[in-house]
N, C-alpha and C positions, 0 to 999 in steps of 0.2 A: 429430553434434553430442550433447553430453551431454543426458540427461534431467534436467530440475529438478526439485526437489520439488513435489508437487504438494499444495496447502493442502487438509485435511480439509473440505469441504463438506458432509458427510452431514447429514441432519434431525437425527441424534443430537447430533453435534459442534455444530451451530449451536445448537440447543436447551439445549444445556448451557451455552454461552457466554451466552446470552441468560439463561436462569435465574440466573445468577450477577450479574446486574445489570449486564452489557454490553452495552448496545443500541448504544451510541456509541463509538465508538475515537478516542484521542488520535493527534496525529502521531506522538508516540513509540510509541504501538501499533503504529502502521503501519510505522514504521522497524524495530520488533522483528519484526514478521512479515517484512520484506523480508530481515533479518539470516539467518533461518531459512531463507528460500527461497534466500539465497546458501550457506551452509553447504551445503545439497543440491546446488547447482550446482559448488560447489568453487573457484570463481574469482569475481572482478567481470568479467572477461573472458568467462567463459562462461555468466554469467548474463546477460549483455547481448545476448550473440549469439542466447541463446534467446529474449530478449524483443523482440530487434529494435531495441535502442537501444545507445548508447553505454556504455563501461565510464565514462567521466568523469560521465555523467549519474547511473548507480548510484550512485557516490561522492559526488557532490552533494546526491542525497536522503539517503543515509546521514548525512551531514555537517550537514543542516539547511539546506543552501543553495538546494535547489530543493523545492518540492512534486513528488510523484508524479502522473504522467499517467494517464488513462483505461487505457493499456495496462498500465501496472505494476500499477494497482489491481485489474484483470482477473485478472492473473497472482495476485494474492494473494486473490481470489475477493471482494473490496470493490469498493465504488462510492464515490464523493464525495456528500455530503448535503449541499447550500448551503441556508442558510436567508437569504431575503430579508427585509430591514425597510427601513422608511420613516420619513423624517423631514421637518419642515420646513426650507425651506431659509430663508438670510437675506435679509430684505427689503433691498433697494439703496437 
């Protein structure tokens, strides 16, 4: 199995990223990181095998058809940050 590109998770790299005002990433940023990981793997098939997901799943994330799961986010050195809000429901 081919070794995939490891994200730079050093304190310096993360600190530099946060110092540049990037505390939250958009889905486009996540896709860009996945594309960089894909380049290191050489093909969608190789990346999918390394992550133990299907090649179509990688393609669907890159095409914006699906959101990345924890497996993919972990490989990118990321986690999903969800915000919960509450609202009044309509009276019946």
